C-alpha positions, 0 to 999 in steps of 0.5 A, a space after each residue: 505519526 506519534 505526537 508527544 507533548 513535552 510535559 507528558 514525558 518524564 525522566 526515568 530514574 533507577 526505580 523500575 517502571 511498569 513497561 506494560 503501562 509505559 513506553 521507554 525511550 533511550 537517548 542522548 541529551 543534545 541541549 538543555 535549557 533551564 527556565 527557573 522553575 522548569 527546564 527542558 532537554 532535547 534528547 536524540 533517540 535515533 539519528 532522525 528523531 528527537 524528543 523534548 522533555 520538560 521537567 521541574 527543577 526543584 530538589 527532587 528533580 535535580 538528579 535529572 539536570 543533565 548536560 549535552 552528551 549525557 545518556 537519558 531514559 524517558 518514559 511516556 504513559 501509554 494513556 498519553 499517546 496520540 497517534 495521527 494517521 498519515 
């Protein structure tokens, strides 16, 4: 089982990212909730799996304020991965 903390995920922009150091997830936004200085989005990455990403709402993060149905790519640094055996 892969455990992912919402604050460890980050929205990807068009800049290239080192895929040797990061896992990349692609999905669609199901829901987004704005909470003042932060927001979070539920992102469906498959029929059975969803991820929650938390991000800032300052000027540099405004490009990531997405609506349900929008496509989104998320990154996760491999150092932040937690695996729990079943």
